[in-house]
C-alpha positions in Angstrom: 39.9 44.8 113.0 36.8 45.6 110.9 36.8 43.8 107.5 35.1 46.3 105.2 33.2 44.9 102.2 30.9 46.4 99.7 28.0 44.7 101.6 28.8 46.1 105.0 30.4 49.5 104.4 27.0 51.3 104.4 25.9 50.1 107.7 29.3 50.5 109.3 29.4 54.2 108.2 25.8 54.9 109.1 26.3 53.4 112.6 29.4 55.5 113.1 27.6 58.8 112.2 24.5 57.9 114.2 26.6 58.4 117.3 26.9 62.1 116.8 26.6 64.2 120.0 23.5 65.9 118.8 20.7 63.3 118.1 19.3 65.2 115.1 22.7 65.4 113.6 23.1 61.6 114.1 19.7 61.0 112.5 20.4 63.2 109.5 23.9 62.0 108.8 23.1 58.3 109.1 20.3 58.8 106.6 22.5 60.8 104.3 25.1 58.0 104.4 22.5 55.4 103.5 21.0 57.5 100.6 24.4 58.4 99.2 25.6 54.8 99.2 22.3 53.7 97.6 22.7 56.3 94.9 26.3 55.1 94.2 25.1 51.5 94.0 22.1 52.4 91.7 24.3 54.1 89.1 27.4 52.0 89.7 29.5 55.1 90.2 32.9 54.9 88.6 36.1 56.3 90.1 36.4 59.0 87.4 32.8 60.0 88.0 33.4 60.2 91.7 36.5 62.4 91.1 34.5 64.6 88.7 31.9 65.1 91.4 34.6 66.1 94.0 36.0 68.6 91.5 32.6 70.0 90.9 31.9 70.5 94.6 35.4 72.1 95.1 34.8 74.6 92.3 31.3 75.3 93.6 32.8 76.3 96.9 35.6 78.3 95.3 33.2 80.5 93.3 30.9 81.1 96.2 31.2 84.2 98.3 29.1 86.7 100.3 27.4 87.8 97.1 27.3 84.6 95.1 25.7 81.5 96.6 26.5 78.8 94.1 25.4 76.0 96.4 22.0 77.6 96.8 21.8 77.8 93.0 22.6 74.2 92.8 19.9 73.3 95.3 17.4 75.5 93.3 18.0 73.9 89.9 17.8 70.4 91.4 14.4 71.2 92.9 15.6 70.6 96.5 15.0 74.2 97.5 11.3 74.1 96.4 10.9 70.7 98.1 12.2 72.1 101.4 9.9 75.1 101.0 6.9 72.9 100.4 7.6 70.7 103.4 8.2 73.6 105.8 5.6 76.1 104.7 2.4 74.2 104.4 0.2 77.2 104.7 -3.6 77.2 104.6 -5.1 77.4 101.1 -6.1 81.1 101.5 -2.6 82.2 102.5 -0.1 83.4 99.9 2.1 80.5 98.9 5.9 80.5 99.6 8.6 80.0 97.0 12.4 79.9 96.9 14.6 82.6 98.4 17.1 82.4 95.6 20.8 83.1 95.8 20.7 86.9 95.5 19.0 88.2 98.6 21.2 90.8 100.6 20.5 91.8 104.2 20.4 95.4 105.2 18.3 96.9 102.4 17.4 100.6 102.9 14.0 101.6 104.1 11.6 103.4 101.8 8.4 105.3 102.4 5.1 104.3 100.8 5.7 104.5 97.1 9.4 105.2 97.4 11.4 104.4 94.3 13.8 101.6 94.7 14.9 101.8 91.1 16.6 105.3 91.8 16.4 106.4 88.1 17.6 103.1 86.5 16.3 102.6 82.9 13.0 100.7 82.6 9.3 101.0 82.5 8.0 102.3 85.9 6.2 99.6 87.8 4.1 100.1 90.9 3.2 97.1 93.0 0.3 97.9 95.3 -2.1 96.1 97.6 -2.6 95.2 101.2 -1.1 92.8 103.7 -3.8 90.8 105.6 -4.2 87.8 107.8 -6.3 84.8 107.1 -9.1 86.6 109.0 -9.1 89.4 106.5 -8.0 92.0 108.9 -5.1 94.3 107.8 -1.6 93.6 109.1 -0.1 96.9 110.3 3.7 97.3 110.2 4.5 94.3 108.1 8.0 94.8 106.6 8.2 93.9 102.9 11.9 93.3 101.9 11.8 93.6 98.1 14.5 92.9 95.5 14.8 92.1 91.8 17.0 92.0 88.7 17.6 94.9 86.4 16.7 95.2 82.7 19.8 93.2 81.8 18.7 90.4 84.2 21.4 91.2 86.7 21.2 91.5 90.4 23.2 94.0 92.5 25.4 91.2 93.8 26.4 90.2 90.2 27.6 93.7 89.2 31.3 94.4 90.0 32.1 97.6 91.9 28.5 98.3 92.9 28.5 99.0 96.6 25.2 100.9 97.1 21.8 99.3 97.3 20.4 98.7 93.8 16.8 97.6 93.1 16.2 96.5 96.6 14.4 98.2 99.6 12.2 97.6 102.6 8.6 99.0 102.8 6.2 98.9 105.7 2.5 98.4 105.5 0.4 101.3 106.8 -2.4 101.3 109.4 -4.9 100.0 106.8 -2.4 97.2 105.7 -1.7 98.9 102.4 1.7 99.1 100.7 3.2 100.6 97.6 6.4 99.6 95.9 7.9 101.7 93.1 10.4 100.0 90.8 10.9 99.1 87.1 9.3 96.2 85.3 11.5 93.1 85.7 12.7 91.0 82.8 13.2 87.2 82.5 16.8 86.2 82.8 19.3 83.4 82.7 20.7 82.0 85.9 24.5 82.5 86.1 26.0 80.1 83.5 29.7 80.9 84.2 30.1 78.5 87.1 29.8 74.8 88.0 25.9 74.9 88.0 26.0 76.4 84.5 28.5 73.7 83.4 25.9 71.0 84.4 23.0 72.8 82.8 24.9 73.2 79.5 25.1 69.4 79.2 21.3 69.1 79.1 18.2 70.6 77.2 17.0 72.2 80.5 16.0 75.9 80.0 18.3 78.1 82.1 15.9 81.0 82.3 13.6 82.4 85.0 10.4 84.3 84.2 10.1 88.0 85.0 9.4 88.4 88.8 9.9 90.5 91.9 11.1 88.9 95.2 9.4 89.6 98.5 10.4 88.6 102.1 7.6 89.7 104.4 7.9 89.7 108.2 5.2 90.7 110.7 4.7 90.1 114.4 2.4 87.1 115.0 2.7 85.7 111.5 4.9 83.2 109.7 7.6 84.8 107.6 6.7 84.7 103.9 9.3 84.3 101.1 7.6 84.6 97.8 7.7 86.1 94.3 5.2 87.9 92.0 5.5 86.8 88.4 4.3 88.8 85.4 1.3 87.3 83.6 2.2 86.3 80.1 5.9 86.3 80.8 8.2 83.8 79.0 9.4 80.8 80.9 6.5 80.6 83.4 6.1 76.9 82.4 9.9 76.1 82.5 11.2 78.1 85.5 14.7 76.6 86.0 14.3 76.7 89.8 10.7 75.4 89.9 9.5 78.5 91.7 6.4 79.5 89.6 3.0 79.1 91.1 -0.3 80.1 89.5 -1.4 82.0 92.6 1.6 84.3 92.2 1.1 85.2 88.6 -0.2 88.8 88.4 -1.3 91.0 85.5 0.9 94.1 84.9 -1.8 96.7 83.9 -0.6 99.4 81.6 -1.5 103.1 82.3 -1.1 106.3 80.3 1.1 109.1 81.7 -0.6 110.7 84.7 -1.4 110.1 88.3 0.3 107.2 90.0 -0.7 105.1 93.1 1.9 106.9 95.3 0.1 110.2 94.9 2.6 111.5 92.3 2.6 111.6 88.5 4.5 109.8 85.8 5.5 111.6 82.6 5.7 108.3 80.8 3.4 105.2 80.6 3.6 103.0 83.7 2.6 99.6 84.9 0.7 98.5 88.0 0.6 95.1 89.6 -2.1 94.7 92.3 -1.6 91.9 94.9 -2.9 91.3 98.4 -0.5 89.2 100.5 -2.3 86.9 103.0 -0.1 85.9 105.9 -0.4 82.7 107.9 -0.6 83.2 111.7 2.1 81.7 113.9 
């Protein structure tokens, strides 16, 4: 019979998990046990605190579904998501840096032509995001798929809006033979992360800002290149220095240039003033 004590429980549990059938699972779980136990010892975790943590985890799972990823949000605000991004996407200096995916990406966005309007008439200032997709060698990347999504003028994503079944402020664009792309949308706004769940409950007990700066999400895939998950942030936007998910990078901050009514980059015309953000994505080869 094992006599379990405060001194030996950590090693007993770590050894047990180290025997997992998959070696990597054993490595990860044994390390997790040791770090969790070290944390509990460092803060002298009380039983009521342990129970509160179990309740928080249970509620986080209960509020999560195919449109709301509360555990990803928790990872984001703790900085874990950005740490994993940094460790796994150490691109060369010239390549566009990666940032967090966030909890609101949805698979299966509709395909749009060059300059196609993914806002579909929603209220807001027209915004054209234009540029090229290139490799580190400077040559254009043909056929890169840019999966784009963003929040609306109220700071809400499609997945946060009840009874919305159609694609909303999201689409896929493909770079042309010269590597160029053109996204038409509306200017994004800064917004609060969801504060009606367990993550919001934690944030409310601190002075941490719960806002993100105005941005547009991009997930770019092209044959022969590393996938790129990134954002473009509006220059001068609020919260650039206090992004709640630590996602802002100077290389991703872009001027939104204002234009009078008239010709637009997609070859059409706008009857109202419009904005243009120019950015060249540089992909890292595989």
